[in-house]
Backbone as CSV, one residue per row, in Angstrom:
resi,resn,N_x,N_y,N_z,CA_x,CA_y,CA_z,C_x,C_y,C_z
1,MET,41.276,173.555,152.070,42.000,174.828,152.101,42.921,174.974,150.883
2,LYS,43.466,173.834,150.396,44.400,173.912,149.285,43.707,174.152,147.946
3,GLN,42.389,174.255,147.937,41.673,174.652,146.738,41.500,176.171,146.708
4,ASP,41.794,176.840,147.816,41.579,178.271,147.939,42.630,179.050,147.150
5,THR,42.182,180.020,146.342,43.095,180.777,145.478,44.122,181.560,146.285
6,LEU,43.674,182.245,147.343,44.586,183.060,148.145,45.659,182.194,148.787
7,PHE,45.263,181.054,149.334,46.226,180.160,149.977,47.249,179.650,148.953
8,ARG,46.775,179.341,147.743,47.673,178.860,146.687,48.665,179.949,146.286
9,GLN,48.192,181.194,146.196,49.070,182.279,145.775,50.102,182.629,146.845
10,ILE,49.712,182.499,148.110,50.685,182.715,149.187,51.785,181.654,149.114
11,ALA,51.374,180.412,148.898,52.357,179.322,148.764,53.261,179.564,147.558
12,LEU,52.702,180.088,146.472,53.476,180.366,145.269,54.513,181.457,145.525
13,LEU,54.126,182.508,146.226,55.070,183.587,146.555,56.253,183.067,147.376
14,GLN,55.981,182.109,148.248,57.044,181.571,149.092,58.065,180.757,148.288
15,LEU,57.686,180.339,147.085,58.579,179.511,146.268,59.463,180.331,145.331
16,ILE,59.133,181.603,145.116,59.874,182.416,144.148,61.162,182.934,144.791
17,PRO,62.330,182.665,144.194,63.596,183.141,144.757,63.896,184.574,144.333
18,ILE,64.905,185.159,144.949,65.377,186.493,144.585,66.461,186.352,143.522
19,GLU,66.409,187.201,142.486,67.399,187.119,141.412,68.824,187.295,141.977
20,PRO,69.817,186.664,141.371,69.829,186.042,140.049,69.235,184.624,140.009
21,ALA,68.873,184.069,141.169,68.221,182.754,141.143,66.837,182.898,140.516
22,TYR,66.307,181.814,140.016,64.989,181.852,139.391,64.381,180.452,139.443
23,LYS,63.081,180.371,139.184,62.386,179.091,139.033,61.463,179.188,137.835
24,SER,61.405,178.119,137.092,60.562,178.108,135.899,59.117,177.815,136.283
25,THR,58.209,178.122,135.374,56.790,177.839,135.601,56.576,176.354,135.855
26,SER,57.269,175.512,135.095,57.091,174.067,135.254,57.594,173.575,136.610
27,THR,58.688,174.164,137.106,59.209,173.782,138.428,58.235,174.199,139.528
28,LEU,57.693,175.409,139.428,56.718,175.889,140.413,55.464,175.011,140.395
29,TYR,55.040,174.648,139.194,53.863,173.777,139.058,54.108,172.420,139.728
30,GLN,55.263,171.834,139.450,55.571,170.517,140.011,55.614,170.551,141.534
31,THR,56.203,171.614,142.097,56.306,171.728,143.558,54.940,171.880,144.195
32,LEU,54.112,172.748,143.645,52.775,172.958,144.217,51.908,171.708,144.084
33,GLU,52.037,171.024,142.948,51.263,169.796,142.765,51.675,168.742,143.782
34,GLU,52.991,168.623,144.049,53.472,167.658,145.037,53.000,168.021,146.440
35,ASP,52.764,169.326,146.669,52.278,169.778,147.973,50.761,169.644,148.115
36,GLY,50.091,169.114,147.085,48.667,168.831,147.206,47.736,169.876,146.636
37,PHE,48.260,170.863,145.913,47.402,171.890,145.325,46.818,171.410,143.995
38,ASP,45.592,171.833,143.720,44.937,171.536,142.447,45.351,172.625,141.460
39,VAL,46.407,172.371,140.670,46.974,173.402,139.814,47.239,172.857,138.418
40,SER,47.499,173.795,137.536,47.987,173.493,136.195,49.005,174.571,135.864
41,GLU,49.840,174.328,134.868,50.837,175.344,134.501,50.145,176.628,134.050
42,ARG,49.032,176.505,133.363,48.301,177.697,132.920,47.768,178.488,134.105
43,LYS,47.260,177.778,135.129,46.732,178.464,136.313,47.852,179.214,137.051
44,ILE,49.006,178.572,137.147,50.138,179.222,137.801,50.595,180.438,137.002
45,GLN,50.582,180.314,135.675,50.955,181.436,134.812,50.052,182.639,135.093
46,ARG,48.754,182.396,135.206,47.810,183.492,135.488,48.064,184.074,136.874
47,ASP,48.313,183.203,137.864,48.605,183.689,139.220,49.817,184.614,139.218
48,LEU,50.873,184.204,138.534,52.106,184.987,138.513,51.909,186.325,137.808
49,GLU,51.136,186.335,136.750,50.859,187.594,136.056,50.124,188.566,136.979
50,ARG,49.156,188.054,137.741,48.400,188.905,138.668,49.266,189.377,139.826
51,LEU,50.055,188.474,140.373,50.915,188.822,141.503,51.980,189.839,141.109
52,SER,52.389,189.824,139.840,53.420,190.756,139.379,52.950,192.203,139.434
53,VAL,51.642,192.418,139.493,51.109,193.775,139.608,51.385,194.349,140.992
54,ALA,51.317,193.496,142.007,51.471,193.960,143.390,52.870,193.708,143.953
55,PHE,53.626,192.776,143.348,54.957,192.425,143.857,56.003,192.607,142.761
56,PRO,57.239,192.941,143.155,58.310,193.152,142.159,58.850,191.830,141.620
57,ILE,58.025,191.165,140.817,58.390,189.869,140.258,58.851,190.056,138.813
58,ARG,60.010,189.524,138.494,60.550,189.627,137.134,60.238,188.349,136.348
59,LYS,59.790,188.525,135.111,59.532,187.385,134.224,60.555,187.379,133.101
60,ASP,61.244,186.262,132.958,62.159,186.079,131.833,61.428,185.247,130.789
61,ASP,60.954,185.917,129.733,60.175,185.227,128.705,60.993,185.013,127.436
62,SER,62.335,184.994,127.585,63.200,184.809,126.416,63.072,183.401,125.844
63,GLU,62.671,182.468,126.680,62.435,181.106,126.222,61.413,180.442,127.136
64,LYS,60.811,179.367,126.646,59.843,178.636,127.461,60.491,177.402,128.056
65,PRO,60.095,176.996,129.289,59.113,177.675,130.144,59.674,178.985,130.705
66,TYR,58.791,179.946,130.960,59.213,181.221,131.508,59.861,181.023,132.877
67,LYS,60.752,181.968,133.217,61.446,181.913,134.511,61.021,183.115,135.354
68,TRP,60.946,182.893,136.690,60.411,183.921,137.583,61.339,184.140,138.771
69,SER,61.456,185.397,139.182,62.256,185.725,140.371,61.817,187.084,140.897
70,PHE,62.083,187.316,142.178,61.888,188.649,142.746,63.083,189.522,142.365
71,LEU,62.849,190.815,142.173,63.954,191.739,141.953,64.887,191.709,143.156
72,ASP,66.180,191.918,142.915,67.143,191.817,144.020,67.001,192.930,145.046
73,THR,66.165,193.941,144.734,65.911,195.025,145.700,64.737,194.717,146.621
74,TYR,64.064,193.585,146.379,62.862,193.258,147.154,63.232,192.849,148.575
75,GLU,62.567,193.462,149.545,62.789,193.139,150.951,61.460,192.768,151.589
76,SER,61.282,191.495,151.853,60.052,191.038,152.485,60.200,191.083,154.003
77,ARG,59.198,191.601,154.694,59.222,191.624,156.158,57.974,190.933,156.695
78,LEU,57.584,189.887,156.020,56.436,189.088,156.449,56.909,187.695,156.839
79,PRO,56.686,187.245,158.049,56.127,188.038,159.150,57.193,188.922,159.787
80,GLU,56.759,189.944,160.514,57.683,190.834,161.200,58.394,190.094,162.325
81,LEU,59.699,190.357,162.478,60.461,189.725,163.559,60.060,190.312,164.904
82,ASP,60.060,189.469,165.935,59.931,190.011,167.284,61.338,190.340,167.794
83,ASN,61.413,190.954,168.981,62.703,191.432,169.480,63.708,190.303,169.702
84,ALA,63.259,189.208,170.309,64.170,188.101,170.605,64.708,187.471,169.317
85,SER,63.853,187.345,168.300,64.281,186.777,167.027,65.269,187.695,166.315
86,ALA,65.019,189.016,166.405,65.934,189.979,165.792,67.314,189.895,166.441
87,LEU,67.346,189.752,167.755,68.622,189.628,168.462,69.344,188.350,168.036
88,ALA,68.598,187.271,167.863,69.197,186.005,167.431,69.845,186.157,166.054
89,TRP,69.216,186.911,165.144,69.792,187.140,163.823,71.110,187.908,163.926
90,ILE,71.174,188.883,164.831,72.396,189.676,164.990,73.539,188.815,165.523
91,LEU,73.236,187.959,166.499,74.257,187.060,167.032,74.680,186.034,165.979
92,ALA,73.718,185.588,165.178,74.029,184.632,164.116,74.984,185.254,163.096
93,GLU,74.761,186.509,162.739,75.653,187.179,161.792,77.074,187.252,162.346
94,ASP,77.192,187.573,163.627,78.498,187.690,164.269,79.265,186.377,164.190
95,HIS,78.565,185.269,164.309,79.202,183.955,164.267,79.413,183.467,162.829
96,LEU,78.391,183.590,161.999,78.434,182.992,160.664,79.398,183.694,159.721
97,LYS,79.708,184.969,159.972,80.622,185.684,159.069,82.022,185.075,159.087
98,ASN,82.336,184.303,160.137,83.631,183.631,160.209,83.578,182.201,159.676
99,VAL,82.402,181.794,159.215,82.213,180.395,158.807,81.785,180.274,157.352
100,LEU,80.765,181.051,156.965,80.161,180.876,155.645,80.843,181.741,154.583
101,PRO,80.827,181.294,153.337,81.387,182.106,152.241,80.645,183.428,152.109
102,LYS,81.318,184.414,151.536,80.737,185.746,151.380,79.442,185.710,150.580
103,ILE,79.377,184.860,149.572,78.172,184.787,148.752,76.958,184.413,149.594
104,VAL,77.140,183.527,150.575,76.025,183.125,151.439,75.645,184.267,152.381
105,MET,76.656,184.932,152.949,76.372,186.050,153.848,75.652,187.173,153.101
106,ASP,76.034,187.399,151.859,75.358,188.433,151.065,73.875,188.100,150.881
107,LYS,73.574,186.817,150.677,72.187,186.408,150.488,71.361,186.588,151.762
108,LEU,72.027,186.536,152.921,71.332,186.724,154.196,71.325,188.183,154.638
109,GLY,71.934,189.047,153.827,72.084,190.446,154.225,70.784,191.137,154.557
110,ARG,69.718,190.824,153.825,68.430,191.478,154.094,67.913,191.142,155.483
111,GLN,68.067,189.863,155.878,67.595,189.453,157.201,68.396,190.136,158.306
112,PHE,69.711,190.236,158.118,70.551,190.901,159.121,70.194,192.390,159.228
113,LYS,70.012,193.022,158.065,69.662,194.446,158.044,68.315,194.678,158.707
114,ASN,67.346,193.831,158.416,66.013,193.950,158.991,66.069,193.833,160.509
115,ALA,66.858,192.865,161.013,66.975,192.659,162.465,67.554,193.897,163.147
116,LYS,68.586,194.483,162.544,69.203,195.675,163.136,68.236,196.855,163.142
117,GLN,67.459,197.006,162.070,66.493,198.104,162.006,65.435,197.974,163.096
118,ILE,65.002,196.744,163.349,63.973,196.522,164.368,64.491,196.898,165.754
119,LEU,65.703,196.479,166.087,66.249,196.780,167.416,66.620,198.250,167.546
120,ASN,67.194,198.830,166.489,67.604,200.242,166.554,66.411,201.181,166.653
121,ALA,65.272,200.748,166.159,64.078,201.601,166.173,63.401,201.630,167.531
122,GLN,63.866,200.805,168.466,63.187,200.693,169.754,64.137,201.134,170.871
123,ASN,64.353,202.446,170.924,65.318,202.992,171.879,64.929,202.750,173.327
124,THR,63.628,202.623,173.591,63.188,202.394,174.965,63.039,200.915,175.269
125,ASN,63.346,200.085,174.276,63.166,198.649,174.456,64.369,198.049,175.154
126,ARG,64.164,197.050,175.998,65.261,196.450,176.754,66.216,195.661,175.866
127,TYR,65.834,195.362,174.630,66.716,194.643,173.709,67.632,195.587,172.934
128,SER,67.315,196.886,172.928,67.959,197.796,171.981,69.475,197.868,172.141
129,GLY,70.011,197.674,173.354,71.450,197.786,173.553,72.203,196.478,173.518
130,TRP,71.511,195.364,173.351,72.157,194.059,173.437,73.171,193.822,172.330
131,GLN,72.914,194.350,171.145,73.838,194.100,170.040,75.207,194.712,170.309
132,ASP,75.289,195.673,171.228,76.578,196.266,171.605,77.170,195.597,172.843
133,LYS,76.452,194.635,173.421,76.894,194.023,174.675,77.129,192.523,174.577
134,VAL,76.835,191.937,173.424,76.972,190.488,173.260,77.805,190.208,172.016
135,LYS,78.781,189.318,172.141,79.633,188.951,171.013,79.769,187.439,170.932
136,ALA,79.825,186.908,169.710,80.109,185.494,169.486,81.563,185.392,169.037
137,ILE,82.430,184.841,169.906,83.865,184.773,169.626,84.252,183.338,169.309
138,PRO,84.820,183.086,168.128,85.220,181.719,167.768,86.429,181.267,168.556
139,ASN,86.601,179.957,168.644,87.742,179.388,169.347,88.905,179.233,168.372
140,GLY,90.058,179.765,168.744,91.228,179.633,167.891,91.337,180.751,166.871
141,LYS,92.348,180.645,166.028,92.605,181.651,164.995,91.496,181.638,163.954
142,VAL,90.975,182.830,163.633,89.899,182.952,162.657,90.493,183.219,161.276
143,LEU,90.192,182.352,160.318,90.609,182.551,158.939,89.431,183.061,158.113
144,LYS,89.725,183.824,157.089,88.654,184.310,156.221,88.069,183.135,155.447
145,PRO,86.737,183.042,155.355,86.141,181.946,154.581,86.631,181.947,153.143
146,ALA,86.865,180.764,152.605,87.308,180.644,151.224,86.262,181.231,150.282
147,ASN,86.710,181.869,149.224,85.811,182.538,148.284,85.184,181.531,147.319
148,VAL,83.866,181.453,147.328,83.122,180.547,146.449,82.403,181.382,145.398
149,LYS,82.525,180.978,144.133,81.855,181.700,143.057,80.335,181.620,143.226
150,THR,79.663,182.722,142.891,78.203,182.786,143.030,77.519,181.664,142.270
151,GLU,77.927,181.443,141.026,77.263,180.440,140.203,77.534,179.022,140.711
152,ILE,78.682,178.828,141.358,78.992,177.508,141.914,78.095,177.219,143.110
153,TRP,77.978,178.187,144.017,77.128,177.991,145.196,75.671,177.756,144.777
154,GLN,75.187,178.582,143.863,73.796,178.449,143.431,73.558,177.100,142.768
155,GLY,74.484,176.702,141.880,74.325,175.436,141.175,74.397,174.238,142.097
156,ILE,75.368,174.252,143.005,75.534,173.129,143.939,74.282,172.947,144.787
157,THR,73.766,174.030,145.342,72.594,173.913,146.217,71.367,173.443,145.430
158,ASP,71.215,173.931,144.209,70.066,173.503,143.392,70.163,172.021,143.052
159,TYR,71.315,171.585,142.539,71.480,170.188,142.140,71.391,169.249,143.338
160,LEU,71.913,169.702,144.474,71.875,168.875,145.677,70.436,168.626,146.118
161,LEU,69.650,169.695,146.179,68.265,169.567,146.637,67.402,168.795,145.638
162,GLU,67.800,168.822,144.367,67.036,168.111,143.340,67.573,166.704,143.092
163,ASP,68.582,166.289,143.873,69.172,164.939,143.750,69.666,164.657,142.332
164,LYS,70.370,165.611,141.761,70.899,165.439,140.409,72.407,165.213,140.443
165,ASN,72.890,164.353,139.559,74.324,164.157,139.417,74.950,165.383,138.754
166,ILE,76.220,165.638,139.097,76.884,166.854,138.636,78.216,166.509,137.984
167,LYS,78.468,167.149,136.847,79.784,167.067,136.228,80.563,168.313,136.640
168,VAL,81.744,168.136,137.256,82.509,169.261,137.776,83.901,169.294,137.159
169,THR,84.449,170.502,137.107,85.881,170.701,136.852,86.472,171.155,138.165
170,TYR,87.440,170.398,138.674,87.899,170.586,140.051,89.416,170.744,140.090
171,LEU,89.885,171.717,140.867,91.317,171.926,141.052,91.811,171.017,142.171
172,SER,92.533,169.973,141.798,93.049,169.015,142.767,94.224,169.602,143.531
173,ARG,94.147,169.589,144.862,95.233,170.121,145.669,96.453,169.213,145.632
174,THR,96.233,167.908,145.587,97.354,166.971,145.596,98.064,166.939,144.241
175,LYS,97.284,166.974,143.142,97.877,166.922,141.806,98.227,168.299,141.258
176,GLU,97.631,169.353,141.884,97.841,170.736,141.438,97.472,170.912,139.969
177,GLU,96.370,170.299,139.569,95.887,170.428,138.205,94.378,170.239,138.183
178,LEU,93.743,170.642,137.063,92.292,170.519,136.929,91.912,169.102,136.518
179,GLU,90.822,168.616,137.112,90.273,167.319,136.758,88.788,167.487,136.447
180,SER,88.266,166.665,135.546,86.837,166.664,135.243,86.269,165.285,135.555
181,PHE,85.174,165.259,136.307,84.549,163.995,136.660,83.108,164.244,137.089
182,THR,82.349,163.170,137.207,80.941,163.250,137.604,80.779,162.746,139.031
183,VAL,79.968,163.451,139.819,79.746,163.060,141.209,78.263,162.980,141.512
184,GLN,77.956,162.179,142.526,76.595,162.090,143.053,76.600,162.738,144.436
185,PRO,75.967,163.908,144.597,76.035,164.643,145.859,75.359,163.909,147.021
186,ILE,75.971,164.016,148.196,75.379,163.501,149.436,74.936,164.660,150.323
187,GLY,75.771,165.692,150.443,75.398,166.827,151.281,76.518,167.843,151.391
188,LEU,76.229,168.966,152.057,77.198,170.036,152.289,77.629,170.052,153.744
189,VAL,78.919,170.306,153.977,79.460,170.410,155.325,80.287,171.690,155.413
190,VAL,79.991,172.532,156.398,80.785,173.735,156.652,81.722,173.425,157.807
191,ARG,83.013,173.526,157.542,84.014,173.210,158.566,85.024,174.332,158.624
192,GLN,84.997,175.061,159.756,85.843,176.230,159.927,85.599,177.204,158.777
193,ALA,86.597,177.499,157.941,86.425,178.512,156.913,86.171,177.921,155.529
194,VAL,85.905,176.627,155.446,85.745,175.962,154.158,84.415,175.211,154.115
195,THR,83.722,175.313,152.975,82.495,174.548,152.748,82.809,173.409,151.790
196,TYR,82.389,172.190,152.158,82.690,171.004,151.371,81.408,170.389,150.812
197,LEU,81.504,169.889,149.593,80.470,169.035,149.028,80.919,167.592,149.242
198,VAL,80.162,166.852,150.039,80.432,165.421,150.203,79.695,164.709,149.081
199,ALA,80.436,163.988,148.267,79.837,163.380,147.072,80.567,162.092,146.717
200,ILE,79.924,161.304,145.891,80.513,160.046,145.416,81.021,160.258,144.000
201,ARG,82.322,160.082,143.830,82.926,160.221,142.508,82.691,158.925,141.746
202,GLU,81.949,159.027,140.648,81.451,157.831,139.974,82.546,156.959,139.363
203,ASP,83.705,157.557,139.027,84.777,156.753,138.456,85.681,156.136,139.523
204,CYS,85.282,156.287,140.804,86.087,155.744,141.904,85.256,154.849,142.825
205,ILE,84.107,154.369,142.332,83.184,153.579,143.145,83.861,152.358,143.755
206,ASP,84.788,151.760,143.025,85.411,150.514,143.474,86.581,150.737,144.427
207,ASP,86.908,151.985,144.742,87.980,152.255,145.703,87.566,151.800,147.096
208,GLU,88.539,151.703,147.987,88.261,151.237,149.349,87.260,152.134,150.059
209,ASP,87.315,153.445,149.781,86.378,154.389,150.412,85.085,154.536,149.620
210,ARG,84.878,153.656,148.623,83.651,153.620,147.807,83.424,154.918,147.037
211,GLY,84.514,155.629,146.792,84.429,156.823,145.962,83.930,158.069,146.663
212,ILE,83.748,158.034,147.979,83.246,159.206,148.705,84.359,160.246,148.813
213,ARG,84.069,161.453,148.367,85.061,162.520,148.343,84.536,163.763,149.061
214,GLN,85.476,164.562,149.568,85.165,165.864,150.157,85.708,166.927,149.207
215,LEU,84.817,167.579,148.481,85.226,168.568,147.483,85.031,169.972,148.040
216,ALA,86.125,170.711,148.187,86.039,172.095,148.658,85.363,172.939,147.579
217,LEU,84.299,173.645,147.938,83.531,174.388,146.941,84.366,175.434,146.219
218,HIS,85.324,176.057,146.907,86.104,177.114,146.263,87.076,176.562,145.220
219,ARG,87.275,175.221,145.202,88.149,174.635,144.184,87.356,174.120,142.979
220,ILE,86.027,174.168,143.065,85.201,173.782,141.914,85.184,174.951,140.934
221,GLN,85.713,174.716,139.722,85.835,175.785,138.735,84.581,175.916,137.870
222,THR,84.022,174.794,137.444,82.789,174.796,136.656,81.939,173.611,137.075
223,LEU,80.645,173.690,136.818,79.765,172.558,137.086,78.566,172.630,136.155
224,GLU,78.006,171.484,135.885,76.794,171.384,135.085,76.102,170.078,135.424
225,GLU,74.811,170.034,135.125,74.073,168.803,135.378,74.597,167.695,134.475
226,SER,74.789,166.521,135.031,75.254,165.386,134.244,74.104,164.871,133.384
227,THR,74.356,164.751,132.099,73.326,164.251,131.180,73.257,162.731,131.191
228,ARG,74.259,162.106,131.835,74.281,160.648,131.882,73.664,160.179,133.197
229,PRO,72.472,159.578,133.155,71.861,159.104,134.404,72.678,157.984,135.002
230,GLY,72.933,158.074,136.300,73.732,157.062,136.971,72.930,156.304,138.001
231,GLU,73.498,155.222,138.478,72.845,154.458,139.535,72.948,155.211,140.855
232,ASP,72.067,154.850,141.779,72.110,155.449,143.108,73.183,154.722,143.915
233,HIS,74.334,155.396,144.096,75.458,154.775,144.796,75.602,155.294,146.229
234,ARG,74.580,155.971,146.745,74.704,156.525,148.100,74.707,155.400,149.137
235,PHE,75.867,155.217,149.769,76.031,154.137,150.724,75.667,154.575,152.146
236,CYS,75.507,155.859,152.352,75.232,156.363,153.699,74.598,157.742,153.597
237,THR,74.023,158.185,154.702,73.509,159.548,154.779,74.641,160.474,155.200
238,LEU,74.393,161.767,155.087,75.411,162.735,155.496,75.703,162.602,156.988
239,ASP,74.659,162.409,157.808,74.855,162.245,159.252,75.738,161.045,159.550
240,GLU,75.508,159.947,158.850,76.303,158.734,159.081,77.762,158.953,158.674
241,TYR,77.961,159.666,157.570,79.320,159.906,157.098,80.095,160.787,158.069
242,VAL,79.486,161.897,158.483,80.157,162.799,159.434,80.350,162.103,160.783
243,GLY,79.319,161.344,161.204,79.401,160.635,162.486,80.487,159.580,162.524
244,SER,80.911,159.098,161.354,81.973,158.095,161.304,83.346,158.681,161.583
245,GLY,83.415,160.020,161.697,84.694,160.673,161.957,85.466,161.005,160.698
246,ALA,84.793,160.996,159.542,85.489,161.204,158.274,86.200,162.548,158.207
247,PHE,85.644,163.582,158.838,86.274,164.896,158.782,87.350,165.073,159.844
248,ASP,87.557,164.062,160.671,88.644,164.099,161.656,89.886,163.375,161.151
249,TYR,89.806,162.860,159.926,90.903,162.125,159.307,91.377,160.957,160.164
250,PRO,90.462,160.029,160.516,90.847,158.897,161.357,91.572,157.828,160.559
251,LYS,92.448,157.085,161.245,93.086,155.941,160.606,92.096,154.793,160.497
252,ASN,91.231,154.660,161.500,90.167,153.663,161.492,89.134,154.092,162.523
253,ASN,88.111,153.314,162.717,87.041,153.687,163.645,87.235,153.103,165.047
254,GLU,88.371,152.433,165.272,88.615,151.837,166.578,89.040,152.893,167.595
255,LEU,88.589,152.707,168.840,88.960,153.631,169.913,90.309,153.240,170.499
256,ILE,91.092,154.244,170.889,92.389,154.011,171.520,92.388,154.639,172.905
257,ASP,93.313,154.166,173.757,93.459,154.725,175.104,94.283,155.999,175.034
258,LEU,93.716,157.081,175.548,94.419,158.354,175.618,94.762,158.639,177.077
259,GLU,96.039,158.875,177.346,96.471,159.217,178.700,97.394,160.430,178.614
260,LEU,97.029,161.474,179.348,97.765,162.733,179.312,98.153,163.173,180.713
261,ILE,99.271,163.850,180.826,99.620,164.582,182.039,99.451,166.053,181.694
262,VAL,98.527,166.705,182.374,98.187,168.091,182.033,98.442,169.001,183.227
263,ASP,98.743,170.259,182.943,98.996,171.198,184.038,97.685,171.624,184.693
264,LYS,97.799,172.341,185.767,96.653,172.669,186.618,95.565,173.437,185.862
265,SER,95.966,174.427,185.072,94.981,175.255,184.372,94.253,174.461,183.286
266,LEU,94.983,173.605,182.575,94.359,172.800,181.534,93.435,171.742,182.131
267,ALA,93.830,171.172,183.265,92.973,170.199,183.949,91.642,170.844,184.338
268,TRP,91.711,172.060,184.830,90.495,172.785,185.199,89.597,172.986,183.962
269,HIS,90.215,173.402,182.850,89.474,173.649,181.617,88.794,172.370,181.109
270,LEU,89.512,171.237,181.165,88.966,169.994,180.622,87.974,169.325,181.574
271,ARG,87.968,169.719,182.829,86.891,169.269,183.725,85.583,169.951,183.330
272,GLU,85.672,171.224,182.985,84.475,171.989,182.625,83.980,171.635,181.222
273,THR,84.904,171.375,180.303,84.556,171.023,178.920,85.292,169.735,178.552
274,PRO,84.790,168.587,179.002,85.503,167.312,178.823,85.580,166.848,177.375
275,ILE,86.534,165.964,177.113,86.699,165.358,175.799,85.475,164.513,175.461
276,ASN,85.013,163.726,176.425,83.792,162.936,176.280,83.293,162.549,177.667
277,ASN,82.193,161.830,177.720,81.573,161.490,179.004,82.381,160.469,179.803
278,GLU,83.289,159.735,179.147,84.066,158.697,179.835,85.378,159.239,180.387
279,GLN,85.662,160.489,180.157,86.921,161.081,180.613,87.028,161.073,182.137
280,THR,88.234,160.781,182.652,88.511,160.882,184.085,89.765,161.729,184.289
281,ILE,89.784,162.491,185.365,90.956,163.297,185.716,91.275,163.060,187.182
282,SER,92.514,162.674,187.453,92.958,162.454,188.838,94.210,163.284,189.103
283,LYS,94.329,163.779,190.324,95.439,164.655,190.677,96.732,163.867,190.793
284,LEU,97.794,164.347,190.152,99.101,163.707,190.224,99.972,164.359,191.292
285,ASP,100.012,165.668,191.297,100.699,166.442,192.339,100.049,167.814,192.397
286,GLU,100.679,168.740,193.026,100.086,170.051,193.253,99.787,170.792,191.953
287,ASN,100.591,170.549,190.922,100.471,171.325,189.692,100.065,170.507,188.463
288,ARG,99.925,169.182,188.626,99.629,168.350,187.464,98.541,167.323,187.770
289,SER,97.852,166.914,186.701,96.815,165.888,186.813,96.964,164.895,185.658
290,VAL,96.372,163.702,185.845,96.388,162.674,184.813,94.988,162.566,184.221
291,LEU,94.910,162.703,182.911,93.634,162.583,182.207,93.631,161.286,181.419
292,LYS,92.536,160.522,181.532,92.383,159.294,180.762,91.033,159.331,180.039
293,ALA,91.055,158.859,178.798,89.826,158.832,177.998,90.018,157.885,176.825
294,LYS,88.911,157.565,176.168,88.941,156.809,174.924,88.704,157.797,173.778
295,THR,89.461,157.638,172.691,89.283,158.522,171.554,89.643,157.783,170.272
296,THR,89.270,158.358,169.140,89.660,157.765,167.869,91.087,158.175,167.523
297,ASP,91.751,157.356,166.736,93.127,157.631,166.312,93.060,158.556,165.097
298,ASP,92.848,159.846,165.372,92.648,160.787,164.275,93.586,161.980,164.373
299,SER,93.826,162.598,163.247,94.770,163.718,163.169,94.257,164.948,163.899
300,GLN,92.927,165.183,163.882,92.383,166.386,164.502,92.689,166.446,165.997
301,THR,92.506,165.304,166.693,92.784,165.285,168.134,94.268,165.503,168.393
302,LEU,95.110,164.902,167.553,96.552,165.076,167.714,96.951,166.529,167.517
303,TRP,96.417,167.184,166.476,96.722,168.602,166.247,96.233,169.457,167.403
304,TRP,95.072,169.105,167.942,94.517,169.834,169.087,95.455,169.744,170.283
305,LEU,95.988,168.567,170.549,96.921,168.394,171.664,98.203,169.189,171.453
306,MET,98.717,169.209,170.233,99.943,169.959,169.946,99.764,171.444,170.238
307,GLY,98.535,171.928,170.097,98.280,173.339,170.333,98.460,173.768,171.780
308,PHE,98.444,172.808,172.716,98.622,173.143,174.131,100.095,173.246,174.522
309,GLY,101.002,172.848,173.638,102.428,172.971,173.906,102.862,172.227,175.157
310,SER,103.609,172.927,176.012,104.179,172.301,177.211,103.160,172.051,178.317
311,LYS,101.913,172.479,178.112,100.890,172.262,179.136,100.405,170.823,179.179
312,VAL,100.760,170.037,178.152,100.299,168.659,178.093,101.449,167.733,177.702
313,GLU,101.494,166.569,178.348,102.444,165.518,177.990,101.643,164.268,177.640
314,VAL,101.830,163.751,176.435,101.117,162.551,175.996,101.855,161.314,176.489
315,VAL,101.172,160.493,177.301,101.734,159.233,177.773,101.311,158.105,176.826
316,LYS,100.022,158.080,176.491,99.484,157.118,175.537,98.577,157.860,174.556
317,PRO,98.540,157.388,173.317,99.235,156.250,172.716,100.701,156.588,172.420
318,LYS,101.526,155.561,172.342,102.962,155.745,172.192,103.305,156.425,170.873
319,HIS,102.580,156.075,169.776,102.932,156.659,168.480,102.595,158.145,168.419
320,TRP,101.600,158.604,169.215,101.338,160.032,169.299,102.467,160.728,170.049
321,ARG,102.921,160.112,171.132,104.006,160.677,171.918,105.257,160.832,171.049
322,GLU,105.542,159.806,170.256,106.727,159.848,169.401,106.582,160.909,168.314
323,LYS,105.381,161.055,167.767,105.159,162.048,166.716,105.314,163.470,167.259
324,ILE,104.785,163.725,168.448,104.906,165.053,169.057,106.370,165.350,169.389
325,TYR,107.097,164.336,169.878,108.516,164.519,170.210,109.316,164.860,168.944
326,LYS,109.038,164.133,167.852,109.732,164.389,166.597,109.409,165.787,166.087
327,HIS,108.151,166.195,166.229,107.722,167.527,165.810,108.483,168.608,166.598
328,ALA,108.616,168.394,167.907,109.340,169.356,168.757,110.815,169.431,168.359
329,GLN,111.422,168.286,168.051,112.826,168.265,167.630,113.030,169.056,166.343
330,GLU,112.086,168.924,165.399,112.195,169.654,164.142,112.114,171.156,164.369
331,ILE,111.243,171.568,165.287,111.109,173.004,165.596,112.402,173.525,166.219
332,VAL,112.951,172.778,167.180,114.190,173.198,167.824,115.333,173.246,166.799
333,GLY,115.349,172.246,165.905,116.394,172.200,164.895,116.380,173.410,163.964
334,ARG,115.190,173.933,163.650,115.103,175.105,162.770,115.619,176.385,163.451
335,GLY,115.596,176.361,164.784,116.009,177.552,165.510,117.507,177.620,165.749
336,GLN,118.232,176.590,165.381,119.685,176.559,165.623,120.450,177.143,164.446
């Protein structure tokens, strides 16, 4: 089947991005060859010339190899969405607009628009009114996603997928100044309103954390491919890094005993949505319960507990109890 011209051209169309992104003839050739197609750069060149007659494909022939992209007005509806899939896109937009940078949402705009058109066109369809009856509401205060430059997002995603080292200019929050260094990307993490590049900073390999850094994309000012080939310093996968609790800011990976006295309403809430499977809740009196669980000694859990205010009293660990008490004293002191 992979010798068939039509099948090859369909695969080629699926590889062409929408401008301003582009792919060169050599990149398209390499991808198709790796996928098992019998191709040459000349054959791909001929395919693209023919396809450009029927599809809005732009060729940048200012230099070789030529670069190819769909016009930014191109809207593909192949395959057509069914009703359930269209509804899923609408719910996804409602949720993702509070998470992803504007540049990413703009790139998904065609899919969101297409989904709405499909549902709106079916007035007699049972799905047609769902977009007005279903909402995805985030937990807690919603902040606007940090603004990421278009060229930064495009470059990061390209270099990440191609496993290339990157030289970045980065605005350090702690130093409040620009730094330039080379990193080896591990992966992207979206956390609340910020997208992070998890990467290994090559000049910090010997640090205790082995040089692994969380770089906020909106603080990356410039980036380019590193011309200096480096060793593969990836000590873990992205799943392993996130699973270690790195984004919870833990002091270590050891579990601690958590014991709380919680009010009646909070006890009810945590029975329905427990901290973990080992959590236990026992009644203390008519209005209070005791919650016990194992957790990591991390800042995120502590901040979460502080958000409940007087509804929770921390019994263990002692240093959390002392920190919350000191925090409360500082608040009271400011009000005097």
